[in-house]
C-alpha positions as CSV (number, residue, x, y, z in Angstrom):
1,X,-117.7,-36.8,126.8
2,X,-117.3,-37.4,123.0
3,X,-120.9,-36.3,122.4
4,X,-120.3,-33.1,124.3
5,X,-117.2,-32.4,122.2
6,X,-119.1,-33.0,119.0
7,X,-122.0,-30.7,120.1
8,X,-119.5,-27.9,121.1
9,X,-117.7,-28.2,117.8
10,X,-121.0,-28.1,115.9
11,X,-122.1,-24.9,117.8
12,X,-118.7,-23.2,117.1
13,X,-119.1,-24.1,113.4
14,X,-122.6,-22.6,113.3
15,X,-121.5,-19.4,115.0
16,X,-118.6,-18.9,112.6
17,X,-120.9,-19.7,109.6
18,X,-123.4,-17.1,110.9
19,X,-120.7,-14.4,111.3
20,X,-119.3,-15.2,107.8
21,X,-122.8,-14.9,106.3
22,X,-123.3,-11.5,108.0
23,X,-119.9,-10.3,106.8
24,X,-120.6,-11.4,103.2
25,X,-123.4,-8.8,103.1
26,X,-120.7,-6.1,103.2
27,X,-119.1,-7.3,100.0
28,X,-120.0,-6.1,96.5
29,X,-122.2,-8.3,94.3
30,X,-119.8,-8.2,91.3
31,X,-116.0,-8.6,91.5
32,X,-112.8,-9.6,89.7
33,X,-112.5,-13.4,89.7
34,X,-109.9,-14.6,92.2
35,X,-109.5,-11.2,93.8
36,X,-109.3,-11.0,97.6
37,X,-111.1,-8.8,100.1
38,X,-111.0,-8.3,103.9
39,X,-114.1,-8.0,106.2
40,X,-113.1,-8.0,109.8
41,X,-110.8,-11.1,110.3
42,X,-112.3,-13.0,107.3
43,X,-110.5,-13.3,103.9
44,X,-112.9,-13.6,101.0
45,X,-112.1,-14.7,97.4
46,X,-114.2,-13.8,94.3
47,X,-115.6,-16.8,92.6
48,X,-114.7,-17.8,89.0
49,X,-117.7,-16.0,87.5
50,X,-117.2,-12.7,89.3
51,X,-120.7,-12.8,90.8
52,X,-119.9,-13.1,94.5
53,X,-117.4,-14.1,97.2
54,X,-116.6,-17.3,99.0
55,X,-115.0,-17.4,102.5
56,X,-111.4,-18.4,102.0
57,X,-110.2,-18.3,105.7
58,X,-110.6,-16.6,109.0
59,X,-107.5,-15.0,110.6
60,X,-106.6,-16.3,114.0
61,X,-104.4,-15.5,116.9
62,X,-102.3,-12.3,116.5
63,X,-103.1,-11.8,112.8
64,X,-105.7,-9.7,111.0
65,X,-106.8,-9.5,107.4
66,X,-104.9,-6.8,105.6
67,X,-104.7,-6.6,101.8
68,X,-106.5,-9.9,101.3
69,X,-104.1,-11.9,103.6
70,X,-103.7,-12.7,107.3
71,X,-100.8,-10.6,108.6
72,X,-99.2,-10.0,112.0
73,X,-99.9,-6.6,113.5
74,X,-96.8,-5.0,115.0
75,X,-98.7,-3.7,118.0
76,X,-99.9,-7.2,118.7
77,X,-96.4,-8.6,118.7
78,X,-95.2,-5.9,121.1
79,X,-98.0,-6.7,123.5
80,X,-97.4,-10.4,123.2
81,X,-93.8,-10.0,124.2
82,X,-95.0,-8.7,127.6
83,X,-97.2,-11.7,128.2
84,X,-96.5,-15.4,129.0
85,X,-99.0,-16.7,126.5
86,X,-97.4,-15.6,123.2
87,X,-99.2,-14.0,120.3
88,X,-102.2,-16.4,120.6
89,X,-102.9,-15.0,124.0
90,X,-103.3,-11.4,122.8
91,X,-106.6,-10.1,121.7
92,X,-105.9,-8.0,118.6
93,X,-109.4,-8.0,117.2
94,X,-109.5,-4.9,115.0
95,X,-112.2,-2.4,114.6
96,X,-114.6,-3.0,111.7
97,X,-113.0,0.0,110.1
98,X,-109.6,1.7,110.6
99,X,-108.8,4.6,108.3
100,X,-105.1,3.8,108.6
101,X,-105.7,0.3,107.2
102,X,-108.1,1.3,104.4
103,X,-105.3,2.1,102.1
104,X,-103.5,-1.2,102.7
105,X,-106.7,-3.1,101.9
106,X,-108.2,-1.0,99.1
107,X,-105.2,0.8,97.7
108,X,-104.2,4.5,97.6
109,X,-107.0,6.9,97.3
110,X,-107.3,8.9,94.0
111,X,-106.1,12.5,93.9
112,X,-108.2,14.9,96.1
113,X,-109.7,12.0,98.1
114,X,-108.8,10.3,101.4
115,X,-110.0,7.2,103.2
116,X,-112.5,7.6,106.0
117,X,-114.7,5.3,108.1
118,X,-118.4,5.8,107.4
119,X,-120.8,3.4,109.2
120,X,-117.8,1.1,110.0
121,X,-116.8,0.9,106.3
122,X,-114.0,2.3,104.3
123,X,-115.3,5.1,102.2
124,X,-113.6,7.7,99.9
125,X,-114.2,11.3,101.0
126,X,-113.0,14.5,99.3
127,X,-110.1,16.3,101.0
128,X,-110.5,19.8,102.2
129,X,-111.0,22.4,99.5
130,X,-107.8,24.3,98.7
131,X,-105.3,21.5,99.2
132,X,-102.6,21.7,96.6
133,X,-102.6,19.1,93.8
134,X,-101.3,18.5,90.3
135,X,-103.7,18.0,87.4
136,X,-101.0,16.9,85.1
137,X,-101.8,19.8,82.8
138,X,-98.8,22.0,81.9
139,X,-101.3,24.7,80.7
140,X,-102.7,25.4,84.2
141,X,-101.2,26.9,87.3
142,X,-102.2,27.1,91.0
143,X,-103.8,23.6,91.0
144,X,-105.9,22.9,94.1
145,X,-108.6,20.4,95.1
146,X,-112.2,21.5,94.8
147,X,-115.0,19.2,95.8
148,X,-112.9,16.1,95.0
149,X,-111.5,17.5,91.7
150,X,-108.1,18.9,91.0
151,X,-108.6,22.3,89.2
152,X,-106.1,24.9,88.0
153,X,-106.3,28.3,86.4
154,X,-105.7,28.4,82.7
155,X,-102.4,30.1,81.8
156,X,-103.0,32.7,79.1
157,X,-99.4,32.1,77.7
158,X,-99.5,35.7,76.3
159,X,-95.8,36.7,75.8
160,X,-96.7,40.2,74.7
161,X,-94.9,39.7,71.4
162,X,-97.2,40.7,68.5
163,X,-95.5,38.5,65.9
164,X,-95.9,35.2,67.8
165,X,-98.9,32.9,68.0
166,X,-99.3,31.9,71.6
167,X,-100.5,28.4,72.4
168,X,-100.1,25.7,75.0
169,X,-99.1,22.0,75.1
170,X,-100.6,19.8,77.8
171,X,-97.1,18.3,78.2
172,X,-94.7,21.1,77.5
173,X,-96.7,24.1,78.6
174,X,-96.7,27.5,76.8
175,X,-95.4,27.6,73.2
176,X,-94.8,30.7,71.1
177,X,-94.6,30.2,67.3
178,X,-92.9,33.1,65.4
179,X,-94.6,34.5,62.3
180,X,-92.2,36.4,60.1
181,X,-95.1,37.5,57.8
182,X,-96.5,39.6,60.7
183,X,-93.3,41.7,60.4
184,X,-93.5,42.5,56.7
185,X,-92.7,46.2,56.3
186,X,-93.2,46.1,52.5
187,X,-89.6,47.2,52.0
188,X,-87.8,44.9,49.5
189,X,-84.5,46.0,50.9
190,X,-85.1,44.6,54.4
191,X,-85.2,41.0,55.7
192,X,-88.2,40.7,58.0
193,X,-87.8,38.4,61.0
194,X,-89.7,37.8,64.2
195,X,-87.6,37.5,67.4
196,X,-89.3,35.4,70.1
197,X,-87.7,37.7,72.7
198,X,-88.0,41.2,71.1
199,X,-90.6,40.9,68.3
200,X,-90.2,42.2,64.8
201,X,-86.9,43.2,63.3
202,X,-86.4,44.6,59.8
203,X,-82.8,44.2,58.9
204,X,-81.2,46.0,55.9
205,X,-80.5,43.3,53.3
206,X,-78.7,45.4,50.7
207,X,-78.9,45.2,47.0
208,X,-78.2,47.4,43.9
209,X,-81.3,49.5,44.3
210,X,-81.1,49.8,48.1
211,X,-79.5,52.5,50.1
212,X,-78.9,52.1,53.8
């Protein structure tokens, strides 16, 4: 009986090793040392040189690998409550890829992208063109996603005032710098000013030689 037990254990080890080797092919060749990745129920850790992954552990029972750690799935616990065997009696083997879990494993997608399953792997895909976004540029308006990029229409910032120089700050948006020189009427008896709201004003300044 002891020999049978040892043979059975050896076969189980070989099967797990074979699965682990197959799963390791789905990991990138280069990685951040000590970073964790999930493939199926296996938790992998990047080696010290960042040139590959080593199998850290395999999640068992009612747990699955999420975010580089074995975690209990709520659905599995609910199902376990309806059985007599507890969580270990519930088969919660996840699909190789679940779009709802991709974010938990790999982080939030960048703007104008979403997680999708392609050939049983989490892949970034552009969202539908026309979806509203924010390009963090105060000089644009009407920002929408186009082929994975957030694009907006450039604001002209033209205020219609002839004595202002119109420009734009990426942080503050449109700016209008007044230029009093543009309001010079060549009259020494007036003070020439530029109003950012109404434009040029030539106000009588007075003086011995000036008549209003």
